[in-house]
N, CA, C and O of each residue as an XYZ file, in Angstrom:
920
protein
N     -13.967     10.358     10.405
C     -15.218     10.161     11.175
C     -15.364      8.741     11.950
O     -14.756      7.780     11.478
N     -16.079      8.586     13.019
C     -16.141      7.361     13.904
C     -17.651      7.064     13.871
O     -18.561      7.853     14.127
N     -17.748      5.667     13.477
C     -18.772      4.736     13.021
C     -19.698      4.394     14.603
O     -19.046      3.918     15.532
N     -20.969      4.627     14.768
C     -21.400      3.965     15.732
C     -22.468      2.896     15.409
O     -22.885      2.722     14.264
N     -22.852      2.248     16.391
C     -23.966      1.290     16.130
C     -25.101      2.004     15.322
O     -25.685      1.319     14.482
N     -25.395      3.031     15.454
C     -26.589      3.597     14.621
C     -26.271      3.822     13.417
O     -27.159      4.032     12.591
N     -24.950      3.828     13.068
C     -24.456      4.237     11.564
C     -24.276      2.886     10.753
O     -23.774      2.954      9.631
N     -24.595      1.878     11.180
C     -24.186      0.367     10.606
C     -25.213      0.297      9.441
O     -24.692      0.196      8.330
N     -26.345      0.326      9.470
C     -27.329     -0.029      8.505
C     -27.086      1.073      7.424
O     -27.708      0.827      6.390
N     -26.405      2.134      7.387
C     -26.093      3.285      6.538
C     -24.751      3.103      5.445
O     -24.489      3.655      4.376
N     -24.045      2.054      6.262
C     -22.587      1.958      5.793
C     -22.873      1.045      4.257
O     -23.584      0.056      4.078
N     -22.163      1.683      3.449
C     -22.197      0.936      1.766
C     -21.386     -0.136      2.066
O     -20.294     -0.101      2.633
N     -22.101     -1.269      1.572
C     -21.191     -2.640      1.520
C     -19.834     -2.320      1.004
O     -18.813     -2.599      1.632
N     -19.841     -1.753     -0.110
C     -18.642     -1.449     -0.860
C     -17.593     -0.884      0.156
O     -16.467     -1.379      0.099
N     -17.834      0.095      1.078
C     -17.120      0.613      2.006
C     -16.562     -0.731      3.037
O     -15.403     -0.798      3.446
N     -17.398     -1.528      3.281
C     -17.307     -2.447      4.197
C     -16.268     -3.440      3.732
O     -15.283     -3.766      4.395
N     -16.609     -3.930      2.419
C     -15.380     -4.694      1.620
C     -13.967     -4.075      1.572
O     -12.903     -4.670      1.744
N     -14.145     -2.856      1.324
C     -12.866     -2.037      1.225
C     -11.949     -2.267      2.685
O     -10.765     -2.598      2.742
N     -12.786     -2.012      3.722
C     -12.286     -2.142      5.068
C     -11.919     -3.530      5.268
O     -11.033     -3.748      6.095
N     -12.411     -4.446      4.694
C     -11.799     -6.004      4.892
C     -10.695     -6.262      3.837
O     -10.110     -7.340      3.735
N     -10.477     -5.246      3.108
C      -9.142     -5.554      2.088
C      -9.657     -6.203      0.906
O      -8.922     -6.955      0.266
N     -10.970     -5.965      0.520
C     -11.451     -6.354     -0.657
C     -11.735     -5.233     -1.785
O     -12.332     -4.210     -1.450
N     -11.329     -5.410     -3.061
C     -11.741     -4.345     -3.876
C     -12.516     -5.201     -4.998
O     -12.114     -6.332     -5.271
N     -13.502     -4.707     -5.569
C     -14.202     -5.206     -6.992
C     -13.458     -5.454     -7.900
O     -12.725     -4.600     -8.398
N     -13.517     -6.878     -8.346
C     -13.028     -7.235     -9.450
C     -13.478     -6.927    -11.015
O     -12.763     -6.937    -12.017
N     -14.760     -6.676    -10.910
C     -15.563     -6.243    -12.052
C     -16.881     -5.517    -11.407
O     -17.321     -5.751    -10.281
N     -17.442     -4.551    -12.388
C     -18.810     -3.907    -12.213
C     -19.667     -4.004    -13.307
O     -19.217     -3.981    -14.452
N     -21.051     -4.128    -13.032
C     -21.722     -4.355    -14.099
C     -23.050     -3.303    -13.411
O     -23.847     -3.706    -12.564
N     -23.046     -2.114    -13.914
C     -23.767     -1.198    -13.477
C     -23.942     -0.947    -12.191
O     -23.009     -0.355    -11.647
N     -25.030     -1.271    -11.422
C     -25.277     -1.280     -9.862
C     -24.209     -2.478     -9.317
O     -23.613     -2.392     -8.243
N     -24.105     -3.406    -10.089
C     -23.297     -4.586     -9.177
C     -21.913     -4.764     -9.673
O     -21.381     -4.688    -10.781
N     -21.427     -5.087     -8.201
C     -19.890     -5.224     -8.100
C     -19.534     -6.616     -7.638
O     -19.978     -7.180     -6.638
N     -18.637     -7.103     -8.545
C     -18.205     -8.570     -8.134
C     -16.776     -8.579     -7.353
O     -15.766     -7.955     -7.679
N     -16.942     -9.408     -6.288
C     -15.773     -9.358     -5.206
C     -15.224    -10.802     -5.153
O     -15.814    -11.696     -5.760
N     -14.194    -11.026     -4.495
C     -14.012    -12.443     -3.585
C     -14.639    -12.593     -2.461
O     -14.799    -11.593     -1.761
N     -15.089    -13.738     -2.071
C     -15.810    -13.770     -0.955
C     -14.923    -13.614      0.142
O     -14.011    -14.436      0.228
N     -15.022    -12.610      1.104
C     -14.144    -12.361      1.998
C     -14.054    -13.199      3.029
O     -13.095    -13.034      3.783
N     -14.927    -14.190      3.292
C     -15.132    -15.243      4.514
C     -14.405    -16.546      3.967
O     -14.265    -17.528      4.697
N     -13.917    -16.517      2.573
C     -13.224    -17.981      1.923
C     -12.209    -17.319      0.994
O     -12.253    -16.192      0.503
N     -11.209    -18.353      0.854
C     -10.261    -18.374      0.201
C     -10.554    -18.903     -1.368
O      -9.861    -19.847     -1.746
N     -11.424    -18.414     -2.189
C     -11.748    -18.744     -3.280
C     -10.765    -18.453     -4.608
O      -9.991    -17.496     -4.579
N     -10.840    -19.275     -5.690
C      -9.884    -19.047     -6.865
C     -10.615    -18.186     -7.748
O     -10.094    -17.716     -8.759
N     -11.813    -17.956     -7.404
C     -12.943    -17.305     -8.478
C     -13.660    -16.281     -7.753
O     -13.962    -16.649     -6.618
N     -14.074    -14.958     -8.094
C     -14.869    -13.921     -7.247
C     -16.308    -14.380     -7.523
O     -16.853    -14.352     -8.627
N     -16.867    -14.819     -6.336
C     -18.076    -15.364     -6.128
C     -19.101    -14.530     -5.733
O     -20.262    -14.893     -5.922
N     -18.786    -13.167     -5.066
C     -19.802    -12.504     -4.249
C     -20.151    -11.282     -5.145
O     -19.349    -10.636     -5.820
N     -21.444    -11.087     -5.035
C     -21.885     -9.848     -6.012
C     -22.757     -8.890     -5.033
O     -23.777     -9.302     -4.481
N     -22.229     -7.500     -4.864
C     -22.697     -6.374     -4.048
C     -23.836     -5.707     -4.959
O     -23.396     -5.273     -6.024
N     -24.843     -5.584     -4.809
C     -25.818     -4.566     -5.180
C     -25.826     -3.180     -4.489
O     -26.431     -2.976     -3.436
N     -25.119     -2.249     -5.149
C     -24.769     -0.845     -4.711
C     -26.308     -0.199     -4.375
O     -26.473      0.564     -3.423
N     -27.415     -0.608     -5.287
C     -28.505      0.172     -4.982
C     -29.284     -0.377     -3.784
O     -29.798      0.395     -2.974
N     -29.372     -1.667     -3.671
C     -30.008     -2.128     -2.148
C     -29.089     -2.465     -1.290
O     -29.443     -3.103     -0.298
N     -28.080     -2.214     -1.420
C     -26.744     -2.505     -0.446
C     -27.043     -3.653      0.298
O     -27.221     -3.648      1.516
N     -27.114     -4.895     -0.619
C     -27.237     -6.213     -0.227
C     -26.348     -6.809     -1.283
O     -26.021     -6.375     -2.388
N     -25.947     -8.278     -0.446
C     -24.974     -9.085     -1.417
C     -25.594    -10.378     -1.636
O     -26.455    -10.856     -0.897
N     -25.068    -10.991     -2.805
C     -25.457    -12.580     -2.940
C     -24.160    -13.429     -3.323
O     -23.300    -12.997     -4.090
N     -24.117    -14.504     -2.798
C     -22.816    -15.384     -2.793
C     -23.525    -16.663     -3.937
O     -24.455    -17.437     -3.713
N     -22.795    -16.531     -5.016
C     -22.878    -17.493     -6.099
C     -22.597    -19.063     -5.749
O     -23.235    -20.017     -6.195
N     -21.510    -19.109     -4.863
C     -21.064    -20.160     -4.501
C     -21.939    -21.067     -3.501
O     -21.871    -22.295     -3.541
N     -22.812    -20.331     -2.550
C     -23.774    -20.907     -1.441
C     -24.984    -20.632     -1.695
O     -25.824    -21.299     -1.092
N     -25.490    -19.502     -2.725
C     -26.866    -19.122     -2.873
C     -27.215    -18.505     -1.617
O     -28.392    -18.520     -1.257
N     -26.190    -17.885     -0.807
C     -26.445    -16.899      0.486
C     -26.653    -15.747      0.195
O     -26.005    -15.425     -0.801
N     -27.433    -14.736      0.712
C     -27.597    -13.502      0.514
C     -27.731    -12.761      2.012
O     -27.907    -13.351      3.078
N     -27.622    -11.541      1.845
C     -27.994    -10.717      3.017
C     -27.386     -9.392      3.107
O     -26.832     -8.917      2.115
N     -27.438     -8.790      4.151
C     -26.925     -7.331      4.386
C     -25.683     -7.120      5.053
O     -24.940     -8.101      5.102
N     -25.312     -6.121      5.547
C     -23.701     -5.992      6.135
C     -23.752     -6.828      7.189
O     -22.746     -7.522      7.334
N     -24.741     -6.991      8.075
C     -24.584     -7.832      9.342
C     -24.384     -8.951      9.184
O     -23.575     -9.549      9.893
N     -25.245     -9.698      7.956
C     -25.118    -11.039      7.824
C     -23.770    -11.402      7.224
O     -23.300    -12.535      7.334
N     -23.142    -10.382      6.568
C     -21.791    -10.644      5.917
C     -20.705    -10.835      6.989
O     -19.857    -11.724      7.063
N     -20.929     -9.796      7.799
C     -19.987     -9.843      9.036
C     -20.082    -11.029      9.943
O     -19.104    -11.341     10.623
N     -21.119    -11.662      9.993
C     -21.544    -12.812     10.850
C     -20.871    -13.964     10.291
O     -20.716    -14.950     11.011
N     -20.488    -13.966      9.203
C     -19.922    -14.921      8.118
C     -18.328    -14.832      8.219
O     -17.633    -15.845      8.159
N     -17.794    -13.536      8.378
C     -16.585    -13.196      8.309
C     -15.685    -13.318      9.535
O     -14.548    -13.787      9.582
N     -16.461    -12.777     10.564
C     -15.777    -12.806     11.804
C     -15.669    -14.000     12.775
O     -16.464    -14.938     12.726
N     -14.759    -13.937     13.567
C     -14.189    -14.962     14.517
C     -15.122    -14.897     15.425
O     -15.368    -13.790     15.905
N     -15.885    -16.100     15.890
C     -17.024    -16.187     17.048
C     -16.308    -15.970     18.338
O     -16.774    -15.350     19.294
N     -15.041    -16.582     18.276
C     -14.206    -16.639     19.572
C     -13.931    -15.174     19.916
O     -13.771    -14.861     21.096
N     -13.873    -14.341     19.025
C     -13.415    -12.742     19.301
C     -14.374    -11.886     19.476
O     -14.289    -10.909     20.220
N     -15.571    -12.259     18.655
C     -16.425    -11.128     18.814
C     -17.863    -12.070     18.900
O     -18.169    -13.114     18.324
N     -18.593    -11.221     19.878
C     -20.084    -11.951     20.293
C     -21.067    -11.279     19.432
O     -22.107    -11.921     19.291
N     -21.012    -10.248     18.872
C     -21.915     -9.314     18.160
C     -21.275     -8.785     16.718
O     -20.372     -7.949     16.720
N     -21.743     -9.267     15.653
C     -21.304     -8.860     14.436
C     -21.071     -7.383     14.324
O     -20.051     -6.996     13.753
N     -22.023     -6.431     14.873
C     -21.752     -5.103     14.891
C     -20.542     -4.539     15.369
O     -20.009     -3.524     14.920
N     -20.056     -5.377     16.479
C     -18.816     -4.879     17.082
C     -17.591     -5.086     16.168
O     -16.663     -4.277     16.167
N     -17.611     -6.343     15.281
C     -16.749     -6.611     14.092
C     -16.960     -5.480     13.155
O     -15.931     -4.840     12.938
N     -18.165     -5.014     12.464
C     -18.187     -4.067     11.595
C     -17.353     -2.643     12.089
O     -16.467     -2.062     11.462
N     -17.928     -2.286     13.406
C     -17.282     -0.827     14.046
C     -15.940     -0.965     13.956
O     -15.303     -0.027     13.477
N     -15.240     -2.183     14.406
C     -13.909     -2.265     14.548
C     -13.203     -2.013     13.226
O     -12.269     -1.234     13.038
N     -13.830     -2.834     12.304
C     -13.140     -2.750     10.849
C     -13.357     -1.229     10.234
O     -12.438     -0.539      9.794
N     -14.229     -0.986     10.269
C     -14.879      0.403      9.647
C     -14.020      1.677     10.252
O     -13.425      2.478      9.529
N     -14.048      1.734     11.642
C     -13.364      2.813     12.392
C     -11.768      2.700     12.055
O     -11.109      3.734     11.945
N     -11.188      1.461     11.902
C      -9.820      1.386     11.771
C      -9.638      1.679     10.066
O      -8.601      2.286      9.804
N     -10.226      1.441      9.262
C     -10.259      1.852      7.959
C     -10.345      3.054      7.665
O      -9.645      3.448      6.733
N     -11.329      4.119      8.446
C     -11.610      5.510      8.279
C     -10.181      5.928      8.756
O      -9.528      6.661      8.014
N      -9.652      5.511      9.945
C      -8.552      6.100     10.236
C      -7.360      5.832      9.421
O      -6.480      6.692      9.452
N      -7.166      4.710      8.643
C      -6.188      4.391      7.833
C      -6.358      5.682      6.397
O      -5.415      6.226      5.822
N      -7.583      5.855      6.172
C      -7.886      6.612      4.874
C      -7.249      8.042      5.407
O      -6.558      8.764      4.688
N      -7.565      8.317      6.681
C      -7.088      9.819      6.930
C      -5.482      9.902      7.094
O      -4.890     10.964      6.901
N      -4.797      8.679      7.472
C      -3.296      9.002      7.286
C      -2.891      9.019      6.032
O      -1.924      9.714      5.722
N      -3.578      8.238      5.079
C      -3.267      7.988      3.624
C      -3.394      9.533      3.031
O      -2.544      9.999      2.273
N      -4.485     10.219      3.442
C      -4.445     11.375      2.982
C      -3.564     12.620      3.406
O      -3.323     13.609      2.714
N      -3.141     12.359      4.681
C      -2.087     13.147      5.138
C      -0.973     12.855      4.399
O      -0.210     13.728      3.987
N      -0.849     11.836      4.231
C       0.576     11.551      3.252
C       0.840     12.075      2.031
O       1.953     12.308      1.560
N      -0.437     12.290      1.432
C      -0.454     12.703      0.044
C      -0.417     14.226      0.029
O      -0.511     14.808     -1.052
N      -0.291     14.873      1.116
C      -0.359     16.424      1.104
C       1.178     17.010      0.726
O       2.275     16.520      0.995
N       0.905     17.993      0.147
C       2.306     18.741     -0.701
C       3.220     18.877      0.427
O       4.404     18.679      0.154
N       2.925     19.182      1.674
C       3.860     19.500      2.775
C       4.283     18.128      3.702
O       4.357     18.071      4.929
N       4.479     17.290      2.937
C       4.908     16.106      3.741
C       6.466     16.303      3.887
O       7.240     16.602      2.978
N       6.763     16.084      5.174
C       8.311     16.294      5.561
C       9.236     15.520      5.030
O       8.940     14.447      4.503
N      10.510     15.987      5.108
C      11.263     15.075      4.598
C      11.994     14.302      6.043
O      12.240     14.912      7.084
N      12.234     12.964      5.827
C      12.486     12.102      6.997
C      13.776     11.504      6.755
O      14.048     10.818      5.770
N      14.589     11.808      7.740
C      15.996     11.529      7.996
C      16.846     11.730      6.551
O      17.582     10.844      6.116
N      16.659     12.902      5.934
C      17.293     12.887      4.630
C      16.689     12.522      3.506
O      17.118     12.906      2.418
N      15.612     11.731      3.620
C      14.810     11.211      2.393
C      13.324     11.954      2.316
O      12.526     12.073      3.246
N      13.182     12.404      0.994
C      11.613     12.919      0.735
C      10.815     11.666      0.267
O      10.704     11.365     -0.921
N      10.318     11.025      1.198
C       9.640      9.881      0.877
C       8.457     10.168     -0.180
O       8.051      9.173     -0.779
N       7.981     11.142     -0.418
C       6.991     11.352     -1.538
C       7.648     11.180     -2.744
O       6.895     10.856     -3.661
N       9.319     11.345     -3.150
C       9.625     11.225     -4.035
C      10.420     10.004     -4.339
O      11.059      9.987     -5.391
N      10.456      8.837     -3.422
C      10.898      7.811     -3.494
C      10.112      7.075     -4.703
O       8.889      7.180     -4.791
N      10.838      6.359     -5.590
C      10.284      5.493     -6.523
C       9.896      4.102     -6.009
O      10.647      3.544     -5.209
N       8.790      3.520     -6.413
C       8.434      2.175     -5.698
C       9.376      1.170     -6.298
O       9.641      0.082     -5.786
N       9.836      1.610     -7.376
C      10.997      0.244     -7.922
C      12.110      0.501     -6.872
O      12.657     -0.562     -6.579
N      12.566      1.452     -6.286
C      13.591      1.675     -5.630
C      13.338      0.912     -4.310
O      14.123      0.125     -3.780
N      12.162      1.259     -3.883
C      11.550      0.735     -2.487
C      11.731     -0.955     -2.476
O      12.273     -1.606     -1.584
N      11.162     -1.439     -3.640
C      11.325     -3.001     -3.925
C      12.456     -3.545     -3.916
O      12.525     -4.715     -3.539
N      13.855     -2.718     -4.400
C      14.985     -3.139     -4.263
C      15.539     -3.043     -2.963
O      16.324     -3.938     -2.650
N      15.277     -2.061     -2.053
C      15.357     -1.990     -0.528
C      14.707     -3.124      0.156
O      15.102     -3.514      1.255
N      13.549     -3.753     -0.581
C      12.921     -4.959      0.273
C      13.467     -6.131     -0.243
O      12.995     -7.199      0.149
N      14.396     -6.127     -1.068
C      15.183     -7.298     -1.526
C      14.789     -7.784     -2.790
O      15.184     -8.906     -3.107
N      14.121     -7.177     -3.525
C      13.729     -7.515     -4.864
C      14.309     -6.569     -6.134
O      13.683     -5.689     -6.724
N      15.629     -6.994     -6.367
C      16.580     -6.083     -7.249
C      15.790     -5.924     -8.491
O      15.745     -4.744     -8.841
N      15.093     -6.819     -9.341
C      14.524     -6.780    -10.433
C      13.083     -7.135    -10.187
O      12.757     -7.692     -9.139
N      12.242     -6.842    -11.089
C      10.951     -7.313    -11.278
C      10.777     -8.441    -12.011
O      11.384     -8.535    -13.078
N       9.865     -9.562    -11.540
C       9.510    -10.989    -12.282
C       9.305    -10.382    -13.925
O      10.042    -10.819    -14.809
N       8.538     -9.636    -14.149
C       8.358     -9.124    -15.651
C       8.355     -8.021    -15.950
O       8.883     -7.265    -15.134
N       7.825     -7.449    -17.124
C       7.903     -6.034    -17.478
C       6.992     -5.960    -18.530
O       6.953     -6.899    -19.324
N       6.136     -4.853    -18.692
C       5.420     -4.607    -19.836
C       5.028     -3.326    -20.017
O       3.988     -2.879    -19.532
N       6.013     -2.514    -20.879
C       5.811     -1.273    -21.114
C       6.142     -0.688    -19.720
O       7.026     -1.267    -19.089
N       5.449      0.557    -19.075
C       5.798      1.212    -18.068
C       5.398      0.552    -16.820
O       5.424      1.149    -15.743
N       4.922     -1.026    -16.982
C       4.440     -1.745    -15.931
C       5.448     -2.948    -15.483
O       5.949     -3.708    -16.312
N       5.696     -3.040    -14.042
C       6.824     -3.745    -13.591
C       5.887     -4.721    -12.616
O       4.953     -4.295    -11.937
N       6.333     -6.168    -12.680
C       5.396     -6.842    -12.038
C       6.522     -7.613    -10.724
O       7.682     -7.956    -10.956
N       6.030     -7.708     -9.778
C       6.687     -8.161     -8.358
C       6.077     -9.472     -7.897
O       4.966     -9.819     -8.297
N       6.779    -10.180     -7.079
C       6.297    -10.981     -6.107
C       5.627    -10.276     -4.811
O       6.350     -9.807     -3.932
N       4.456    -10.230     -4.743
C       3.820     -9.323     -3.617
C       4.641     -9.623     -2.148
O       4.553    -10.726     -1.609
N       5.427     -8.542     -1.581
C       6.319     -8.843     -0.507
C       5.377     -8.876      0.903
O       5.859     -9.300      1.953
N       4.255     -8.479      0.830
C       3.247     -8.584      1.959
C       2.387     -9.917      2.032
O       1.549    -10.040      2.925
N       2.574    -10.811      1.189
C       1.733    -12.091      1.003
C       2.621    -13.112      1.577
O       3.817    -13.215      1.304
N       1.819    -14.027      2.567
C       2.536    -15.019      3.308
C       3.127    -16.003      2.107
O       4.167    -16.610      2.360
N       2.501    -16.185      0.806
C       3.149    -16.994     -0.127
C       3.215    -16.175     -1.392
O       2.399    -16.229     -2.312
N       4.310    -15.394     -1.322
C       4.478    -14.435     -2.498
C       4.305    -15.025     -3.938
O       4.727    -16.146     -4.222
N       3.786    -14.367     -4.661
C       3.531    -14.784     -6.064
C       3.229    -13.356     -6.726
O       2.767    -12.474     -6.003
N       3.486    -13.094     -8.135
C       3.725    -12.258     -8.849
C       2.544    -11.481     -9.323
O       2.231    -11.324    -10.503
N       1.822    -10.936     -8.112
C       0.404    -10.286     -8.342
C       0.557     -8.558     -8.164
O      -0.293     -7.687     -8.346
N       1.710     -8.466     -7.819
C       1.925     -6.701     -7.451
C       2.565     -6.239     -8.712
O       3.618     -6.657     -9.191
N       1.700     -5.225     -9.228
C       2.157     -4.426    -10.317
C       2.422     -2.661    -10.033
O       1.667     -1.884     -9.450
N       3.454     -2.446    -10.523
C       4.094     -0.992    -10.231
C       3.893     -0.276    -11.538
O       4.372     -0.824    -12.531
N       3.261      0.860    -11.691
C       3.191      1.760    -12.763
C       4.321      2.708    -12.531
O       4.378      3.523    -11.610
N       5.253      2.508    -13.506
C       6.624      3.501    -13.263
C       6.172      4.976    -13.623
O       6.730      5.943    -13.104
N       5.156      5.105    -14.518
C       4.503      6.546    -14.776
C       4.147      7.336    -13.644
O       4.642      8.411    -13.306
N       3.174      6.644    -13.057
C       2.334      7.132    -11.848
C       2.974      7.230    -10.278
O       2.659      7.976     -9.350
N       4.159      6.001    -10.381
C       4.480      5.650     -9.107
C       3.638      4.963     -8.218
O       3.918      4.944     -7.019
N       2.522      4.331     -8.708
C       1.503      3.594     -8.021
C       1.233      2.110     -8.064
O       1.302      1.730     -9.233
N       0.986      1.249     -7.332
C       1.083     -0.165     -7.460
C      -0.547     -0.710     -7.129
O      -1.373     -0.112     -6.439
N      -0.693     -1.759     -7.696
C      -2.038     -2.525     -7.283
C      -1.635     -3.914     -7.294
O      -0.645     -4.434     -7.809
N      -2.712     -4.484     -6.542
C      -2.356     -6.223     -6.359
C      -3.538     -6.898     -7.304
O      -4.703     -6.794     -6.918
N      -3.281     -7.497     -8.377
C      -4.206     -8.317     -9.273
C      -5.009     -9.265     -8.565
O      -6.075     -9.618     -9.069
N      -4.657     -9.699     -7.521
C      -5.594    -10.645     -6.728
C      -6.459    -10.304     -5.702
O      -7.582    -10.807     -5.660
N      -5.920     -9.188     -4.528
C      -6.759     -8.678     -3.815
C      -7.429     -7.347     -4.247
O      -8.593     -7.075     -3.950
N      -6.637     -6.557     -4.949
C      -7.118     -5.494     -5.458
C      -6.686     -4.445     -4.697
O      -7.088     -3.319     -4.992
N      -5.807     -4.626     -3.602
C      -5.247     -3.618     -3.051
C      -4.416     -2.712     -3.773
O      -3.803     -3.202     -4.720
N      -4.251     -1.426     -3.522
C      -3.487     -0.650     -4.276
C      -3.230      0.886     -3.536
O      -3.783      1.188     -2.479
N      -2.425      1.673     -4.173
C      -1.965      2.873     -3.711
C      -0.609      3.418     -3.765
O       0.030      3.039     -4.747
N      -0.082      4.110     -3.064
C       1.315      4.640     -3.247
C       2.259      4.039     -2.250
O       1.911      2.947     -1.800
N       3.295      4.505     -1.856
C       4.568      3.752     -1.007
C       3.670      3.742      0.616
O       3.711      2.713      1.290
N       3.032      4.757      1.027
C       2.511      4.729      2.371
C       1.364      3.578      2.395
O       1.005      3.257      3.528
N       0.832      3.013      1.477
C      -0.173      2.382      1.351
C       0.564      0.697      1.318
O       0.164     -0.301      1.918
N       1.682      0.830      0.447
C       2.546     -0.581      0.468
C       3.067     -0.701      1.733
O       3.140     -1.845      2.181
N       3.477      0.291      2.471
C       4.114      0.279      4.065
C       3.030     -0.461      4.770
O       3.225     -1.460      5.462
N       1.871      0.097      4.547
C       0.969     -0.215      5.778
C       0.566     -1.798      5.591
O       0.254     -2.509      6.547
N       0.617     -2.265      4.191
C       0.253     -3.731      3.771
C       1.585     -4.297      4.610
O       1.457     -5.118      5.517
N       2.612     -3.870      4.282
C       3.712     -4.681      5.186
C       3.748     -4.474      6.447
O       4.115     -5.502      7.016
N       3.543     -3.636      7.152
C       3.664     -3.396      8.663
C       2.249     -3.629      9.414
O       2.159     -4.159     10.521
N       1.283     -3.208      8.735
C      -0.099     -3.202      9.485
C      -0.308     -2.063     10.228
O      -1.286     -2.024     10.974
N       0.602     -0.936     10.135
C       0.461      0.200     11.181
C      -0.066      1.179     10.192
O       0.221      1.373      9.011
N      -0.933      1.752     11.012
C      -1.508      3.131     10.530
C      -0.943      4.325     11.105
O      -1.398      5.448     10.885
N      -0.063      4.109     11.759
C       0.823      5.429     12.494
C       1.967      5.985     11.500
O       2.961      5.399     11.070
N       1.518      7.284     11.275
C       2.382      7.890     10.273
C       3.785      7.926     10.698
O       4.579      7.554      9.834
N       4.230      8.250     11.715
C       5.505      8.287     12.271
C       6.146      6.894     11.909
O       7.079      6.796     11.112
N       5.540      5.768     12.592
C       5.854      4.488     12.353
C       6.281      4.126     10.596
O       7.330      3.588     10.243
N       5.156      4.587      9.673
C       5.579      4.258      8.527
C       6.490      5.033      8.058
O       7.269      4.520      7.255
N       6.645      6.295      8.364
C       7.867      7.097      7.860
C       9.364      6.499      8.539
O      10.393      6.442      7.865
N       9.318      6.231      9.440
C      10.665      5.525     10.105
C      10.842      4.258      9.392
O      11.993      3.863      9.212
N       9.739      3.495      8.914
C       9.856      2.144      8.410
C      10.402      2.243      7.020
O      11.318      1.532      6.607
N       9.762      3.203      6.292
C      10.270      3.565      4.939
C      11.558      3.971      4.545
O      12.191      3.658      3.536
N      11.981      5.010      5.857
C      13.273      5.673      5.662
C      14.498      4.854      6.103
O      15.623      5.038      5.638
N      14.166      3.855      7.120
C      15.139      3.033      7.459
C      15.432      1.972      6.218
O      16.594      1.825      5.842
N      14.396      1.266      5.616
C      14.678      0.631      4.488
C      15.393      1.330      3.388
O      16.300      0.698      2.846
N      15.173      2.349      3.034
C      15.816      3.216      1.893
C      17.254      3.491      2.383
O      18.217      3.264      1.650
N      17.396      4.014      3.710
C      18.926      4.227      4.051
C      19.616      3.133      3.955
O      20.747      3.183      3.471
N      19.023      1.827      4.435
C      19.840      0.652      4.259
C      20.451      0.282      2.589
O      21.470     -0.314      2.243
N      19.387      0.894      1.809
C      19.771      0.608      0.309
C      20.932      1.468     -0.131
O      21.793      1.138     -0.947
N      20.834      2.721      0.577
C      21.739      3.643     -0.033
C      23.111      3.441      0.748
O      24.149      3.897      0.270
N      23.103      2.811      1.852
C      24.420      2.557      2.536
C      25.090      1.341      1.601
O      26.263      1.426      1.237
N      24.257      0.222      1.252
C      24.772     -0.824      0.479
C      25.262     -0.431     -0.991
O      26.066     -1.156     -1.578
N      24.814      0.602     -1.501
C      25.140      1.126     -2.731
C      26.498      1.769     -2.502
O      27.406      1.676     -3.328
N      26.609      2.450     -1.305
C      27.949      3.157     -0.996
C      29.226      1.981     -0.706
O      30.433      2.156     -0.873
N      28.674      1.012     -0.326
C      29.751      0.241     -0.135
C      30.404     -0.424     -1.342
O      31.515     -0.954     -1.357
N      29.653     -0.330     -2.220
C      29.832     -0.990     -3.601
C      30.678     -0.018     -4.444
O      31.327     -0.375     -5.427
N      30.622      1.084     -4.033
C      31.330      2.215     -4.747
C      32.764      2.696     -4.229
O      32.850      3.100     -3.069
N      33.937      2.665     -5.084
C      34.992      2.994     -4.626
C      35.154      4.615     -4.524
O      34.778      5.399     -5.396
N      35.735      4.941     -3.391
C      35.700      6.623     -3.176
C      37.079      6.987     -3.637
O      37.981      6.451     -2.995
N      37.412      7.736     -4.557
C      38.706      8.122     -4.990
C      39.157      9.348     -3.967
O      38.272     10.116     -3.589
N      40.327      9.514     -3.576
C      40.813     10.190     -2.641
C      41.070     11.635     -3.439
O      41.674     11.578     -4.510
N      40.721     12.636     -3.049
C      40.736     13.895     -3.857
C      42.389     14.292     -3.870
O      43.226     14.214     -2.971
N      42.495     14.746     -5.261
C      43.969     15.022     -5.644
C      44.408     16.286     -4.937
O      43.655     17.252     -4.816
N      45.606     16.257     -4.488
C      45.993     17.726     -3.869
C      46.392     18.506     -4.831
O      47.107     18.133     -5.762
N      45.949     19.663     -4.667
C      46.238     20.815     -5.861
C      47.466     21.133     -5.368
O      47.912     21.129     -4.221
N      47.991     21.439     -6.546
C      49.528     21.984     -6.624
C      49.408     23.493     -6.380
O      48.427     24.068     -6.851
N      50.352     24.205     -5.662
C      50.323     25.758     -5.606
C      50.830     26.184     -6.849
O      51.838     25.722     -7.384
N      49.994     27.217     -7.366
C      50.144     27.757     -8.401
C      51.456     28.517     -8.468
O      51.781     29.169     -7.476
N      52.311     28.499     -9.630
C      53.683     29.264     -9.713
C      53.105     30.832     -9.374
O      52.038     31.401     -9.604
N      54.454     31.254     -8.665
C      54.463     32.580     -8.522
C      54.634     33.522     -9.775
O      55.346     33.124    -10.697
N      54.122     34.543     -9.840
C      54.365     35.378    -11.060
C      56.028     35.758    -10.945
O      56.448     36.100     -9.839
N      56.948     35.696    -12.082
C      58.222     36.008    -11.990
C      58.207     37.504    -12.012
O      57.411     38.211    -12.630
N      59.238     37.900    -11.221
C      59.273     39.293    -10.914
C      60.094     39.948    -11.989
O      61.244     39.549    -12.172
N      59.560     40.990    -12.763
C      60.216     41.526    -13.987
C      61.365     42.346    -13.698
O      61.374     42.992    -12.651
N      62.239     42.394    -14.418
C      63.509     43.270    -14.176
C      63.256     44.525    -14.842
O      62.841     44.489    -16.000
N      63.455     45.663    -14.249
C      63.372     46.988    -14.792
C      64.449     47.429    -15.524
O      65.563     47.561    -15.016
N      64.226     47.650    -16.592
C      65.458     48.241    -17.550
C      65.564     49.985    -17.381
O      66.414     50.616    -18.009
C-alpha cells in the first residue's frame, strides 16, 4: 500500500517505529518499550501506548503522537513538514516489506547457480569475512554486526531457523533482511546479485585451497583369449 497525508493519524506508532528501524525491547500489556529513535541512548526510554497510539519519553518527560515524534527525529534541513518525513519512511518501509515477502515465496529463483533461500547465514557471514562467530551458545552464534559503523557482538544467528536478530537495534529476519541492512537497497534484483556475488567469491576461495587430482587414465581391459578348438 501507499500512504497519503490522510492516513497519517491512523498509522500505528509501532509501525512507524519499525519504519525507523526500531523494535520493541519489552512489552507490558498495551505498552511497548523502545530506544528513543531521536537519540543514541544506552537504555530504552521511550514508551508507546498501543491503545492510545501515543508515546512518552522517560528521559525528557515529553509525549505526543506520531507527528510530534517525527518532528523530533527528522532533519529540519531536509524536511519542512514532519508529515512528509512520515510518508517517506512509511512508504519505503511498506515497499521493503513487499520485497521481503516476495523473497520468502517458495518459487524464489536460483541466481547464478545459487539457491539463495538455502544459503546458511553462517556461510554468508564467512563470505562477509567472519570465518568464526565471536561466541556460541547451543544453536545460537554471535557475530560482530557487519552493518554497524562500530561493529560489536550484537548479531545473533539461530542455526536451526536460519534467522538472525540484533540484540541492540531489534532488527531481525533472513538473508534478504541482512542484505538490506548491508546495502540499504530494497531492489530484489540488486539483493540477489549482492548475495550471489559474495557467495560465489567464497566458493572460489574454497576451490583455490583444494588440490584437484588429475583423473587416472583407465587401462584398456584385456581382450578375452581366443580358445583353441579341440
